[in-house]
C-alpha positions in Angstrom: 0.0 0.0 0.0 2.8 2.4 0.8 4.5 1.7 -2.5 1.2 2.3 -4.3 0.7 5.6 -2.6 4.3 6.6 -3.3 4.0 5.8 -7.0 0.7 7.6 -7.2 2.2 10.7 -5.6 5.1 10.7 -8.0 2.8 10.1 -11.0 0.4 12.9 -10.2 3.3 15.3 -9.4 4.9 14.5 -12.8 1.6 15.1 -14.6 1.1 18.4 -12.8 4.7 19.5 -13.6 4.2 18.7 -17.3 0.8 20.5 -17.6 2.2 23.5 -15.7 5.3 23.8 -17.9 3.5 23.3 -21.2 1.1 26.1 -20.1 4.1 28.2 -19.3 5.6 27.5 -22.8 2.3 28.4 -24.5 2.2 31.7 -22.6 5.8 32.3 -23.7 4.9 31.6 -27.3 2.0 34.0 -27.3 4.1 36.7 -25.6 6.7 36.4 -28.4 4.0 36.5 -31.1 2.5 39.6 -29.5 5.9 41.3 -29.3 6.9 40.5 -32.9 3.7 41.9 -34.5 3.4 45.6 -34.2 1.2 47.9 -36.3 0.3 45.1 -38.7 4.0 44.3 -39.4 6.4 41.7 -38.2 9.3 43.4 -36.4 12.0 40.8 -35.9 14.6 43.3 -34.8 12.7 44.2 -31.7 12.5 40.5 -30.8 16.3 40.1 -31.3 16.9 43.1 -29.1 14.7 41.8 -26.3 16.2 38.3 -26.7 19.7 39.7 -26.1 18.6 41.7 -23.0 15.8 40.3 -20.8 13.7 37.9 -22.8 15.8 34.8 -22.3 14.8 33.2 -19.0 14.1 29.5 -19.8 16.7 26.7 -19.6 17.9 25.6 -23.0 15.2 27.6 -24.7 14.7 27.4 -28.5 12.5 29.9 -30.3 11.5 29.5 -33.9 9.2 32.0 -35.7 7.7 31.3 -39.2 5.4 33.2 -41.5 2.3 31.5 -43.0 4.5 30.5 -46.0 6.8 28.6 -43.6 9.7 30.9 -44.0 11.8 31.2 -40.9 11.6 34.7 -39.6 13.5 34.3 -36.4 15.5 31.8 -34.4 17.6 32.2 -31.3 19.7 29.1 -32.3 23.2 29.6 -33.5 22.6 27.0 -36.3 20.2 29.0 -38.5 19.9 26.1 -40.9 17.6 24.2 -38.5 14.1 23.8 -40.0 10.9 22.3 -38.6 9.2 19.5 -40.4 6.6 20.8 -42.8 3.9 18.4 -41.5 4.3 19.9 -38.0 3.9 23.4 -39.4 0.8 22.2 -41.3 -0.7 20.8 -38.2 -0.1 23.9 -36.1 -1.5 26.1 -38.9 -4.7 24.0 -39.1 -5.2 23.3 -35.3 -3.9 26.7 -34.0 -1.8 25.0 -31.3 0.4 22.0 -30.7 2.3 20.6 -27.7 4.3 17.5 -27.0 7.1 16.1 -24.8 10.4 14.9 -26.2 13.5 13.4 -24.6 15.3 16.7 -24.0 12.3 18.9 -23.0 8.8 20.1 -24.0 7.7 21.8 -27.2 4.8 24.1 -27.8 3.7 25.6 -31.1 1.0 28.2 -31.8 -0.5 29.9 -34.8 -1.0 33.6 -33.9 -3.0 36.1 -35.8 -3.3 39.8 -35.2 -5.2 41.7 -37.8 -4.1 40.5 -41.2 -0.7 39.3 -39.9 -0.1 35.7 -38.8 3.0 33.9 -37.5 3.8 30.4 -36.3 5.8 30.4 -33.0 7.5 27.3 -31.7 9.1 27.3 -28.3 11.0 24.4 -26.7 12.7 24.2 -23.4 13.9 21.8 -20.7 12.2 22.1 -17.3 15.4 21.8 -15.3 13.9 22.8 -12.0 10.7 20.8 -12.4 12.7 17.6 -13.0 15.0 18.5 -10.2 11.9 18.8 -7.9 10.7 15.4 -9.1 14.0 13.9 -8.4 14.0 15.4 -4.9 10.4 14.1 -4.4 11.4 10.6 -5.5 14.2 10.6 -3.0 12.0 11.8 -0.2 9.3 9.2 -1.1 11.9 6.4 -1.2 13.4 7.5 2.1 9.9 7.7 3.7 9.0 4.4 2.2 12.1 2.7 3.6 11.6 4.2 7.0 7.9 3.3 7.1 8.6 -0.3 6.1 11.2 -0.6 8.8 8.9 0.9 11.4 5.9 -1.2 10.3 8.0 -4.4 10.3 9.1 -3.7 13.9 5.7 -2.7 15.1 4.1 -5.6 13.2 6.5 -8.1 14.6 5.9 -6.8 18.1 2.1 -7.0 17.9 2.3 -10.3 16.1 4.3 -11.8 18.9 1.8 -10.4 21.4 -1.0 -12.0 19.4 0.7 -15.3 18.9 1.9 -15.7 22.5 -1.5 -16.9 23.8 -1.9 -19.2 20.8 1.6 -20.7 21.5 0.6 -21.2 25.1 -2.7 -22.8 24.1 -0.8 -25.2 21.7 1.7 -26.2 24.4 -1.2 -26.9 26.8 -3.0 -28.9 24.1 0.1 -30.9 23.3 0.3 -32.0 26.9 -3.2 -33.5 26.8 -3.6 -37.2 25.9 -6.0 -40.0 26.5 -4.4 -40.8 29.8 -4.7 -37.4 31.4 -7.9 -36.2 29.6 -10.0 -36.4 32.8 -10.7 -33.0 34.3 -8.1 -31.3 32.0 -8.8 -27.7 30.9 -6.7 -25.1 29.2 -6.4 -21.6 30.8 -9.0 -19.0 29.8 -7.9 -15.4 30.1 -9.8 -12.3 28.9 -12.7 -12.1 26.6 -11.0 -12.0 23.1 -11.2 -14.5 20.3 -8.3 -16.6 21.8 -10.3 -16.8 25.1 -13.4 -18.0 23.2 -11.3 -20.6 21.4 -9.9 -21.8 24.7 -13.4 -22.0 26.2 -14.7 -23.9 23.2 -11.7 -26.2 23.4 -12.5 -26.9 27.1 -16.1 -27.7 26.1 -14.7 -30.1 23.4 -12.4 -31.7 26.0 -15.3 -32.2 28.3 -17.3 -33.9 25.5 -14.3 -36.1 24.7 -13.9 -37.0 28.3 -17.6 -37.9 28.6 -17.3 -40.0 25.4 -14.3 -41.9 26.7 -16.0 -42.5 30.0 -19.1 -43.7 28.2 -17.0 -45.9 25.9 -15.1 -47.4 28.9 -18.4 -48.1 30.7 -19.9 -49.6 27.5 -16.9 -51.9 27.0 -16.9 -52.9 30.6 -20.6 -53.6 30.7 -20.6 -55.3 27.3 -17.8 -57.6 28.4 -19.6 -58.4 31.6 -22.9 -59.1 29.8 -21.2 -61.2 27.2 -19.2 -63.1 29.8 -22.3 -64.2 31.8 -24.2 -66.3 29.2 -20.9 -67.6 27.8 -19.8 -68.7 31.2 -23.2 -70.3 31.8 -23.1 -72.2 28.6 -19.5 -73.5 29.1 -20.1 -74.5 32.7 -23.3 -76.4 31.9 -21.6 -78.2 29.0 -18.6 -79.1 31.2 -20.9 -80.5 34.0 -22.9 -82.4 31.5 -19.9 -84.0 29.9 -18.3 -84.9 33.2 -20.4 -88.2 33.3 -22.9 -90.1 31.4 -26.5 -88.9 31.7 -29.9 -90.0 30.5 -31.8 -88.4 27.6 -34.1 -86.4 29.9 -31.1 -84.7 31.6 -29.4 -84.0 28.2 -32.6 -82.4 27.0 -32.9 -80.2 30.1 -29.2 -79.1 29.6 -29.8 -78.4 25.9 -32.9 -76.3 26.7 -30.9 -74.3 29.3 -28.0 -73.8 26.8 -30.5 -72.8 24.1 -32.0 -70.2 26.5 -28.5 -68.8 27.2 -27.6 -68.8 23.5 -30.8 -66.8 22.8 -29.9 -64.4 25.5 -26.5 -64.0 23.9 -28.1 -63.4 20.5 -30.4 -60.8 22.0 -27.4 -59.1 23.6 -25.4 -59.2 20.4 -28.3 -57.7 18.4 -28.7 -55.0 21.0 -25.1 -54.1 20.8 -25.3 -53.9 17.0 -28.4 -51.7 17.2 -26.7 -49.5 19.8 -23.6 -49.1 17.6 -25.9 -48.4 14.6 -27.7 -45.7 16.6 -24.4 -44.0 17.3 -23.8 -43.4 13.6 -24.1 -39.9 12.2 -27.4 -38.7 10.7 -25.8 -38.3 7.3 -25.1 -42.0 7.1 -28.8 -42.9 7.1 -31.2 -42.9 4.2 -34.3 -41.0 5.1 -37.7 -41.3 3.3 -41.4 -40.8 4.0 -42.6 -43.4 6.5 -46.3 -44.0 7.4 -46.2 -44.5 11.2 -49.5 -46.3 11.4 -48.5 -48.8 8.8 -45.1 -49.3 10.4 -46.7 -50.0 13.8 -49.1 -52.6 12.3 -46.3 -54.4 10.6 -44.2 -54.3 13.7 -47.1 -55.7 15.8 -47.4 -58.7 13.4 -43.6 -59.4 13.9 -43.9 -59.3 17.6 -46.9 -61.7 17.6 -44.9 -64.1 15.5 -42.0 -63.9 18.0 -44.2 -64.1 21.1 -47.4 -65.9 20.5 -48.9 -64.9 23.9 -48.3 -61.2 23.2 -51.3 -58.9 22.5 -51.1 -55.5 20.9 -53.9 -53.0 20.8 -53.5 -50.1 18.3 -55.9 -47.1 18.5 -56.1 -43.7 16.8 -57.1 -40.9 19.1 -58.6 -39.2 16.1 -58.7 -40.1 12.4 -56.4 -38.3 10.1 -57.8 -36.2 7.2 -54.9 -37.2 4.9 -51.9 -39.5 5.0 -49.3 -36.7 5.6 -50.6 -36.2 9.1 -49.3 -39.6 10.1 -46.2 -39.6 7.9 -42.7 -39.0 9.3 -39.5 -38.3 7.3 -37.1 -40.8 8.8 -35.3 -44.1 8.5 -37.7 -47.0 8.4 -35.3 -49.6 9.8 -34.4 -47.4 12.8 -38.1 -46.6 13.5 -38.9 -50.3 13.5 -36.2 -50.9 16.1 -37.6 -48.1 18.2 -41.1 -49.3 18.3 -40.2 -53.0 18.5 -38.1 -52.3 21.6 -40.9 -50.3 23.2 -43.7 -52.7 22.4 -41.7 -55.8 23.3 -40.9 -54.3 26.7 -44.6 -53.4 27.2 -45.7 -57.0 26.4 -42.9 -58.5 28.5 -43.6 -56.4 31.7 -47.4 -56.2 31.4 -49.4 -58.6 33.6 -51.7 -59.6 30.7 -48.8 -59.5 28.0 -50.7 -56.6 26.3 -49.2 -53.5 24.9 -51.6 -50.6 24.3 -50.6 -48.2 21.5 -52.3 -44.9 20.8 -51.6 -42.7 17.7 -52.3 -39.0 17.7 -51.2 -36.1 15.5 -50.9 -32.3 15.7 -49.9 -29.4 13.5 -46.1 -30.1 13.7 -45.7 -33.6 15.0 -47.0 -37.2 15.5 -47.4 -38.6 19.0 -47.2 -42.4 19.7 -47.8 -43.7 23.2 -47.0 -47.2 24.3 -48.6 -48.2 27.6 -48.4 -51.4 29.7 -50.1 -52.6 32.9 -47.1 -53.9 34.7 -45.0 -53.4 37.7 -44.0 -49.8 36.8 -40.7 -48.0 37.4 -39.7 -46.4 40.7 -39.6 -42.6 40.6 -35.9 -42.4 41.5 -35.0 -44.6 38.6 -36.9 -42.8 35.8 -34.0 -40.6 34.9 -31.6 -43.6 34.6 -33.5 -46.0 32.4 -32.2 -44.5 29.2 -28.6 -45.2 30.1 -27.0 -48.2 28.4 -27.0 -51.5 30.5 -29.0 -49.9 33.3 -31.8 -52.2 34.7 -34.2 -51.3 37.5 -34.1 -53.2 40.8 -37.6 -54.6 40.3 -36.7 -56.3 36.9 -33.5 -58.1 37.7 -35.2 -61.5 37.5 -36.7 -60.6 34.0 -34.6 -61.5 31.0 -32.9 -58.5 29.4 -29.7 -56.5 29.1 -30.7 -52.8 29.6 -29.9 -51.7 26.0 -33.3 -51.3 24.4 -34.3 -48.0 26.0 -30.9 -46.3 25.4 -31.2 -47.4 21.7 -34.8 -45.9 21.6 -33.6 -42.6 22.9 -30.7 -42.3 20.3 -33.1 -43.2 17.5 -35.6 -40.5 18.6 -32.7 -38.0 18.8 -31.6 -38.9 15.2 -35.1 -38.1 14.0 -35.1 -34.8 16.0 -37.9 -35.9 18.2 -38.5 -36.5 22.0 -39.2 -39.5 24.2 -40.6 -39.3 27.7 -41.8 -41.8 30.3 -44.3 -41.7 33.0 -44.9 -44.5 35.5 -46.9 -45.5 38.5 -45.5 -48.5 40.5 -47.7 -51.6 40.3 -50.1 -49.8 37.8 -48.0 -49.5 34.6 -45.7 -47.4 32.5 -46.3 -45.1 29.5 -43.7 -44.1 26.9 -44.5 -41.1 24.7 -42.6 -40.7 21.4 -43.0 -37.4 19.5 -41.8 -37.3 15.9 -42.0 -34.3 13.5 -44.2 -35.2 10.4 -44.3 -33.9 6.8 -46.8 -31.1 7.2 
């Protein structure tokens, strides 16, 4: 920017010098023409006399005076054989004036008429003092530019170091953080500038990472424990059975017990896969229009095939005017997992193995409620049931692994919905799922 300003200052100063000097030469030419013409006659002697005394005041000035026939009337040059090109004289005569810049100065020519007498006056000179002033200006600009650059580099370096210091400090603190010391680690936050905001955001990210690692460790620990239990049971039963000969009835009992443990292991594996799938990013799922009522009816048929004693009652709180009122933009596979888990739990814990499902809709969302008439959930456990592997104290004897509800919550979050639970001990539990629809 400084270089641009310096170049512009020099450029406009040069333009101003040229315009001013050409104007001065033109004034000079008109003054000469006015002196040389007197009483309708060209008086060259008077011009020579003035030229020898006071008229000469321009550096390296050359004066040429011609009549309309292009005869040289006067020249202050020692070489009187010098002539101007005829095309130039024609141009001056037609256009009345002419000016240009050449290597050794500026030239101005005019066609002057007074009465019936006309002359062509050409004056050239070198603007010695103007160019000297330009040279001085260029030296001043270069000196100022060099000084300004040195000062700016020094000031810029000083402030850059001041700005980079907190970043360097932040980088050093971040370098010292790893998976082993992530717990309760935070970088220092000072002030309210952008660096402080960056540090605060980084602390928030560290907290999220710490929570994720804790959740991962808890998940691995719980998954290992849950997987170990049925495997240990299967191995121990087989080892005891093979320790001696047994009759067919005993073998059948052992195989039934092993089958039950294998089914439990399969359920756990499926739950872990579903949980891992629910942890995927929203962008990795394919979303489409899903009719919730049709999905619930298909899902109910699947559960009846799986558990013949299960009963599922599906009711509309009010009938929809069009299909869009019960249509959700979501992933059909995930929504099936969501409602299968909820309805399966309702059938499993309900005293009459019945799950009551109600469908309702509003301007912005669809509401599905799954209700059972079971043992209920204690009030102090309601805020924990959506955690992975958590099981209430009153369902320890019921087969399960505590994964279904955590999977349901993640699926609802993927669809930007809400899931809530209300329960009364020994009366039943109601899960409410709210999903945005297409309207």
